[in-house]
C-alpha positions in Angstrom: 144.7 -49.9 54.9 141.8 -50.5 52.6 144.0 -49.2 49.2 147.1 -51.7 50.8 144.7 -54.6 50.7 143.4 -53.6 47.1 146.9 -53.4 46.0 148.2 -56.6 47.4 145.1 -58.4 46.0 146.0 -57.2 42.3 149.8 -58.4 42.8 150.3 -61.7 40.5 150.8 -64.9 42.3 154.2 -66.4 41.1 153.6 -69.8 39.9 156.9 -71.9 40.2 157.0 -75.2 38.3 160.0 -77.2 38.7 161.3 -79.3 35.9 164.4 -80.9 35.0 165.9 -82.9 32.0 163.8 -86.0 31.9 160.8 -84.6 33.4 157.2 -85.5 31.9 156.2 -82.8 29.4 152.7 -82.8 30.4 153.3 -81.9 33.8 154.6 -79.1 33.0 152.5 -78.0 30.2 149.3 -79.1 31.4 149.4 -77.0 34.6 151.0 -74.3 32.7 148.2 -73.8 30.5 145.8 -73.7 32.8 147.2 -71.4 34.9 148.0 -69.4 31.7 144.3 -69.4 30.1 143.4 -68.1 34.0 145.2 -65.2 33.2 144.3 -64.9 29.5 140.6 -64.8 30.4 141.4 -62.2 33.4 143.4 -59.9 30.8 140.7 -57.0 31.3 142.1 -56.7 34.9 145.3 -54.1 35.2 147.2 -57.0 36.6 147.4 -60.7 35.4 146.3 -62.8 38.0 149.5 -65.4 37.7 153.2 -65.0 36.7 154.5 -68.4 35.5 157.9 -69.5 36.0 160.0 -73.1 34.8 162.8 -73.7 37.4 165.4 -76.1 36.4 169.0 -76.8 37.3 170.4 -74.4 35.0 168.3 -71.8 32.9 167.9 -72.5 29.4 167.2 -75.7 27.5 165.4 -78.6 29.0 165.0 -81.9 27.4 161.8 -83.8 28.5 161.2 -87.3 28.5 159.5 -87.7 25.3 162.2 -85.3 23.4 160.3 -82.3 23.7 162.4 -79.0 24.4 161.5 -76.7 26.9 163.3 -73.2 28.3 163.7 -72.8 32.0 163.3 -69.0 32.7 165.5 -69.6 35.6 167.8 -72.0 38.0 166.7 -73.1 41.2 170.3 -73.5 42.5 170.5 -69.4 42.9 166.5 -68.7 43.0 165.6 -67.5 46.4 162.2 -65.5 45.6 159.7 -66.0 47.4 156.4 -67.6 45.3 152.8 -68.2 45.9 153.0 -71.8 44.5 155.7 -74.2 44.3 154.9 -77.7 42.0 157.3 -80.0 41.3 156.9 -82.1 38.4 157.5 -85.8 37.7 159.1 -88.1 35.3 159.8 -91.7 34.8 163.2 -91.8 36.4 163.4 -89.6 40.0 166.2 -91.4 41.8 169.2 -89.3 40.9 166.9 -86.3 42.0 166.2 -88.1 45.1 169.7 -88.2 45.9 170.7 -84.1 45.1 171.0 -83.3 48.9 170.9 -79.6 47.6 167.9 -79.8 45.9 166.1 -81.0 48.8 167.4 -78.2 51.3 166.4 -75.8 48.5 162.9 -77.5 48.6 162.6 -77.4 52.4 163.5 -74.0 52.1 161.5 -72.7 49.4 158.5 -74.9 51.3 158.9 -72.4 54.5 158.7 -69.5 52.2 155.8 -70.6 49.6 152.2 -70.3 50.6 151.7 -73.9 49.1 154.0 -76.4 47.4 152.9 -79.5 45.7 153.9 -82.0 43.2 152.7 -83.9 40.0 152.7 -87.5 39.5 156.2 -88.8 40.3 157.3 -85.5 41.8 155.8 -86.8 45.0 158.8 -88.7 45.4 160.9 -85.6 45.8 158.8 -84.3 48.5 158.7 -87.4 50.2 162.5 -87.5 50.3 162.8 -84.0 51.3 160.6 -84.9 54.6 157.7 -82.4 53.2 155.1 -85.5 53.6 156.0 -86.6 56.6 152.7 -87.5 58.6 150.8 -86.7 55.9 148.0 -88.0 53.4 149.6 -87.8 49.6 149.2 -89.5 46.2 151.0 -90.1 43.3 150.9 -92.3 39.8 148.8 -95.1 40.3 151.8 -97.5 39.3 154.1 -95.9 42.2 151.6 -95.9 44.8 152.9 -99.0 46.2 156.6 -98.3 46.2 155.7 -94.7 47.6 154.1 -96.3 50.6 156.6 -98.7 51.3 160.0 -96.3 50.8 158.2 -93.7 53.2 156.3 -95.5 56.0 155.3 -92.1 57.7 153.0 -91.5 54.5 149.3 -92.4 54.4 149.2 -92.7 50.5 145.9 -92.8 49.4 146.2 -94.6 46.0 142.6 -93.9 43.9 142.8 -90.2 44.6 143.4 -87.5 41.8 144.8 -85.2 44.1 145.3 -84.5 48.1 145.5 -81.4 50.0 146.8 -81.7 53.3 147.3 -78.4 54.5 149.3 -76.1 52.6 150.7 -79.7 50.7 149.1 -80.7 47.4 150.1 -84.1 45.7 148.4 -85.2 42.4 148.5 -88.4 40.6 149.4 -89.4 36.9 150.2 -86.9 34.4 146.9 -85.1 33.4 145.8 -85.2 37.2 148.2 -82.0 37.1 145.6 -80.1 35.4 143.0 -81.0 37.8 145.1 -80.0 40.7 146.0 -76.7 38.6 142.3 -76.2 38.5 141.4 -76.7 41.9 144.1 -73.9 42.9 142.5 -71.6 40.2 139.3 -72.2 42.1 140.4 -71.9 45.3 142.4 -68.4 44.2 139.9 -66.9 41.8 136.7 -68.5 42.3 134.3 -71.4 40.8 133.4 -69.2 37.9 137.1 -68.8 36.9 137.8 -72.4 37.1 134.7 -73.1 35.2 135.9 -70.8 32.1 139.3 -72.0 32.3 137.8 -76.0 32.0 135.5 -74.8 29.0 138.4 -73.2 27.3 140.7 -76.0 27.5 137.7 -78.8 27.2 138.3 -80.5 30.3 135.9 -81.2 33.1 135.5 -78.3 35.6 136.8 -80.8 38.4 137.4 -84.4 38.9 136.9 -84.4 42.7 139.7 -85.5 44.6 138.8 -88.8 46.1 137.6 -90.0 42.3 139.5 -93.0 41.7 142.6 -92.1 39.0 142.4 -96.1 38.2 138.6 -96.7 36.6 136.9 -99.4 35.7 137.4 -98.8 31.9 141.1 -98.8 32.2 141.0 -102.3 34.2 139.0 -103.2 31.2 141.6 -102.3 28.8 144.2 -103.8 31.1 143.0 -107.4 30.7 142.3 -106.8 27.0 143.8 -110.3 25.2 142.8 -112.2 28.3 139.9 -114.4 29.0 137.5 -111.8 30.2 138.1 -108.9 27.5 135.0 -109.7 25.5 133.0 -110.1 28.8 134.0 -106.7 30.0 133.3 -105.0 27.1 130.2 -106.2 27.0 129.5 -105.4 30.7 130.4 -101.7 29.9 127.2 -101.4 27.7 124.9 -103.8 29.6 125.5 -102.6 33.3 122.2 -101.1 33.2 120.5 -104.2 33.6 119.8 -106.5 36.5 122.5 -109.5 36.7 123.7 -111.8 39.2 127.3 -113.1 39.2 125.4 -116.6 37.8 124.1 -114.1 34.6 127.3 -112.7 34.5 129.2 -116.1 34.1 126.5 -117.6 31.8 127.5 -114.6 29.5 131.3 -115.2 30.1 130.8 -119.2 29.2 132.2 -120.2 32.7 131.0 -121.8 35.7 130.2 -119.5 38.6 133.3 -120.7 40.6 135.7 -120.6 37.6 134.2 -116.9 36.4 134.9 -115.8 40.0 138.2 -116.7 40.4 139.3 -115.3 36.9 137.7 -112.7 37.5 139.4 -111.5 40.9 142.8 -112.6 39.0 142.5 -110.2 35.9 140.7 -107.4 37.4 141.6 -107.1 41.2 137.6 -106.8 42.3 134.7 -109.3 42.8 132.3 -109.5 39.8 129.8 -107.7 42.4 131.9 -105.0 43.4 133.5 -104.6 40.0 129.7 -104.0 38.8 129.3 -101.6 41.3 131.9 -99.4 40.2 130.8 -99.5 36.7 127.3 -98.2 37.3 128.7 -95.7 39.8 131.1 -94.2 37.2 127.9 -93.6 34.9 126.0 -92.3 37.6 129.0 -89.9 38.4 129.0 -88.5 35.0 125.6 -88.3 34.9 125.0 -86.2 37.7 128.2 -84.0 36.8 126.7 -83.1 33.0 122.9 -83.4 33.3 120.3 -82.2 35.7 118.4 -86.0 35.5 116.5 -86.7 38.9 118.4 -89.2 41.3 115.5 -91.4 40.7 116.2 -91.5 36.7 119.9 -91.6 37.6 119.8 -94.8 39.8 117.5 -96.5 37.3 119.7 -95.7 34.4 122.7 -97.0 35.9 121.3 -100.4 37.6 120.7 -99.4 40.8 117.6 -100.7 42.5 116.7 -97.3 43.5 117.8 -93.9 45.0 118.3 -95.3 48.1 121.0 -98.1 46.7 122.6 -95.0 44.7 122.8 -93.4 47.9 124.6 -96.2 50.1 126.7 -96.7 47.4 127.7 -93.2 47.0 128.3 -92.7 50.7 130.7 -96.1 50.7 133.1 -95.0 47.9 132.9 -91.3 47.9 131.9 -90.3 51.3 129.2 -87.7 50.0 125.7 -88.4 49.0 124.6 -87.9 45.3 122.7 -85.0 46.2 125.6 -83.1 47.5 127.9 -84.3 44.8 125.8 -83.2 42.2 125.4 -79.7 43.9 129.3 -79.5 44.4 130.4 -80.6 41.2 127.5 -80.3 38.2 128.8 -78.7 34.9 125.7 -78.5 33.3 123.2 -75.6 32.9 120.2 -76.4 34.4 116.8 -75.1 33.9 115.3 -72.5 36.2 
């Protein structure tokens, strides 16, 4: 029995990526690279940990939305092999696929035959249409989370998540979040050391936690470029560590506090105080992930009044203490 378990452990896990004409190229190439680098780094072993397949409507050429040409290994129509992991990729136009009843039936069948199934970006709409996300938590690209929640009422949509795991079903946010999901799957399969090695090889963060916002305050600042607060938000990114009130911010923006607050909410969707808190939190996250700075210094450098305010902010936004977060996600080499 021991020999059988050892042999089974060394059988490559089959990762199937479902693509199509019009797919987002990085939805395929990003996760594919993560899994293939894992196999490359494990090449000293007798058997590669992963076997990666690209499935499409037909075997052969597939044209991504960007125009990039890809080659599918097989057609999903006649693919009935058991796979370890099936990842459904997304693209800018999913409506036709959502109406493909044969594909939806195939997805339901594969979900029963696979250890886990997931989606990248708008691939979540295929899982949803197939009924695989019913009464589950899920996410997708930030531009589509509202539509996903509206069209599929039984799904609990988590709009800020990088990726969501609910049982054997995984969904990820837009485009590059597929690489975050793939890294998380590698860590589940092969351990943290391998995931860290892959992240280093690809020059990626080891892990952006599933609860980390996919739409950061820096992206919010870019979204209001050319509007009235653009210059102020650029200034705030470099002065978030300073003590300031809403009145101070309004003065910096050259407005009355009342006008400033009204315009701020309109252009960013957040109150000035909440936005500033998010900026400070994002800087704290980067320090905790990449340095071994103490919590007191982290709080000071990010503009919090102290470690207690830092702790409360972490708990409120991430449901975890900064110390626990640092233990789980720190990638810096700490001194002994």
